N, C-alpha and C positions, 0 to 999 in steps of 0.2 A: 139518851145513848140506847134508846130499847130498840131492838131490830134492826141496829146500824152497823155494818160491817166495819171490819180494821184490818184495812191492806196497807197501808204508808202512815208512819206517824203522823202525818199532816194531815189524815184523815179525821183525828181530835184535835181539838182546841187547847192551847195551855189551860183553860178552866178546865177541859175535861181531864184533861193529863192527870193535874192537879186533884180533883174529884176521887179517879181510881185510885191515885196514890193513898189519901184519905179511906177510900173505902179499903182499900189492902191493908192497912195499920190495923182497921177494927176486925180483919178477919183473922192478923197473925193475933190478936190477943183471943180470939173466939173462933176459930178456925173449922171447927166440926159444926153445920150446922147443916139440917135435913131441908133446905129451902129448892132442892133443884129435883125434888123427888118424882116430878110429873115430865120431868125433862129426858131428852136423848141426845147426847153429845158424841158427832164422829169426828173422830182423828184420823185423818189420812197424813201417811206420810209415805211420800215418793222416792225421798231420800233419809238418808240412816240420821237416828238422833238418839239421845241417851237424856237429857235434861229437859229438854222442850216437850218431848213428848210424855216424857213421865210425870212430869209436873202439872202439863195441863190434866192428865190422866188422876193424878192423885187430887188435884182442885177437884176435878168433876163430881171424883169421888168422896171427896168430904162433904161437900156440900149434896150428897144423896143422888145424884144425878146417873144414869146408865150410860156407858159408855160403848162404844162400837168404833171398829175400823180395822185397820190395817198399820203395820208399822214397815214396810217395804212392799213395793207394786210385786213382787215377784209371788205374794200369794193374793193377790187380786186378779181382775178380769183385766189389769193394764196389758198383763201378760200376753194376754190372745187378741192383743190390739186395740182394746177399746180405747177410745178418745177421752182426754179430761173433760170434754164438752157433757159426753153420756156421763161417765163417774160420777159427774159432780149432778145432772140433773138426775140420775137414780137415786143418790145417797142422800140428797135432799128431800126425798120421798119418807127418809126414813128415820132423819133427825131434825131437832129443832135447831143446831146451829152446828157449822162445821170447823175444825181446825184442821189446816193443810199447811205443809211443807212441800217445795216441789224447787226439783233444779234450776227449772227453767224462769229468767227473770220475767216478770207481767205475769205469771201463771195463776197468780194471786187473784190479781184485779178481773182477766178472764173470769175466775171462777167465781168470784163476786157477782159478776153479769148475768150469767148462765143459773146460779142459785136459787131455789126459792127460799133460802131463811141464810141467814146473815153467817159470813164466813170472815174467819181470823186467820189473819198470815202468821205461821210459823217459820215463814224462812223461803223467799223466793228467789234461788239462785245467788249471786252476789248482788244482788237488790236492797232488798230491806228486810230488818226483821221488827217488827215496830213491838211485840210483846217483851223482848229482852230490852228495847230501849227502857219500856215503861218500868221493868224490876230494875234496870239500871238506876233510873230516877231515883227510884223509892231508896236502891241502896244509897246512893251518891246523899239524897236529903236525912236520910236515918243517921250516916256517919258525919256530916259535915254542921247538919242543923239547917242548912237552907240550901239553894240552887240557885240562888244570885251571888255573882262577884266572885266566882271560883275559877281558879287556874287548871285547866283537866289535860293531860296528856295521853295523845292514843301514840300505841307503840304496835309495829311490825308491819301486819298486811293491812294497810290502808287503802290499796285499791280495790280488793275482794271483799275487804270484811263488811258484810253486810249490817252485823251490830255496829260499826263503826259508823256508818255512812246514816243508820236510822238515829243512833245518839246525837251525833252533830246537830242534826238537824233540827233534834228537838231543844238541846241547849241551844240553840239559836234564839230561842223564846228567853232567854235569862242572862245577864252581861258577863257571858262567858269567857274568858281566853284560853284559846286553842293554842295547844303547843304537839306538832305533828312529827312523829320521828317515824322512818321508815330510809328503807332501799330507796335509789331514783326508780327503781322500776316500780317501786310499790306505793306512790306517793297516793295523797287521796285525791281521786277525780274532779277536775273541773269544775260538773255539775252538781258537787256537793260544796264546793268552797266557795260556790257563788252564793250560797244560802248563809254562808257568813259575810259575805262582802254586801250582800244587800242589807243584813244588820249594820252593819257597819262595826263590825267585832273585831279584834283581832287574831290575827293567828302568825305562828311562827313556824316555822320548817328546819328539822334537825336530820344529820346522820349519826348522832353519838346518843345514846340512852344518858350516860352520865350527864350531859349537861343539862337535863330537865329536872333530874330527880330534887336537887333541892328548892327548885321553885315551884312547884306543883302541892296541890291538895289532893288530885286524883291521879294516879298512875294506872291506868287503862292498857293492859298487855295483852295482846294478841298474835294467836299461832301463826305462824305462815301455812295457809292451805296448801297442799299437795294436789288436792282434789279440784282445784283454778287451774293448776297450769296447764296447758297442754303439748307444753314441751319441758320433759322429765330435765333434763340439763339447767333451766332455767331455776327451777325451783330448788336442785343440788346449788346453786349461785347463793341464794338468798337463806336458805332454809335455818340456818344458825346465827342469821344479822344478828338478834341479841336476845341476850340471857341474862334474865336477873338474879342476882344473888345478894344471900342476906348480907354479906357486907357492905354492899354498894347505897346501903338503906342508912349508915349512921349520920350523915348530913343531911337527911331528909327530914323535915316538917313534921311537929309533933303530931299533926292531925291529919297527916297523909293514910292516904287507904289504897291499897292495891286491888284491882279490879279483874277479872279475866272472865268472859263469856262461858269459857272451858267449852271444849276437853284442851288439855294443854299437851304440848309434848315435849319439850324441852327448854321452853324462853323464860318460866318458874323453875329455881333450883326447889329440894323439897326442904331444903335449908332456911327457906323463906317461909313456910308454910306455919312454923312456930311463934313467927312475928306477929305482934299484937297489931302490926298495920297488916297483914294478908288479911283480905276480905272475902275471899272469891267464894268459900263455900256457904259463908252465910248469905252470899249472894244468890248464890242457887236455891238456897231455903225460900228467900223472897220470892223466887218467881212463884211459886206456890200461892202464896198470896195475893199477888197482883192478878195471876189470873184467875183466881177467884173472884176477884173481885170486877176482871172483865166478862167472865160469866155471867155473875150475878148480875151485873148492869146493862150487858146485851142484851140477856132475857128476859127482863124488866123484872125483876123479883126484888129489887132495890132501888132506890131514887139516889 
């Protein structure tokens, strides 16, 4: 994996996914190691982020790397009209690795093609979010003891949800049964369903959240993303489609865990937070360990 960009979750093999998860476990046991003191990591966030940006910066800092970059394009030369190509070419002179989030689909692949150093995609529009996928896999394996033969439910915005797209593709490497819950307007795109079909795996589509809760091992909630809608009225129609409340979990399996890439709006009520099945804040913490593993592997300081 040394010097290899991570743009799509499919850029890494199943074996490489597992290797990253194993490394993340080692970093969870010992998170502070000064193994990246000779490296500079650039975090370029052209789109707002809290967890992804801060967890990458936390991961790099805990390993001793220096972090440069920006958290919004208004604080960079992008505001002056600089092209993405020129920004990436310039920053790749200053850093050993670039972490980038951008609102335009395909931007991360383009950046990896013009950069002199590896690029990690921290989210490109509604396309993919591979590092979120790896921390999701880590969270699933940690709570279930396996990644195989699980029933996984995705709830909410399956059309624009890049976390759902990437995780679905990754879970196709395992014997997963998918339960897809969304309004008709926000169904999982056919291009993502094709990955499920190619692996001859099962998927079921629903419009009611209550139908799937007793059946599944993982309940993956997502917010309806207002910023992805061009028509505000379309967002208003679907924004409160699914709200998970604590009393809805009474008939859930004992091993059920609730994941959410965060931020949440109102799709999970606060009374769920104290339920032992709620795992989303620990899931966010897991992102630090997984991103430590990625930085260390791509920069070649671990094998």
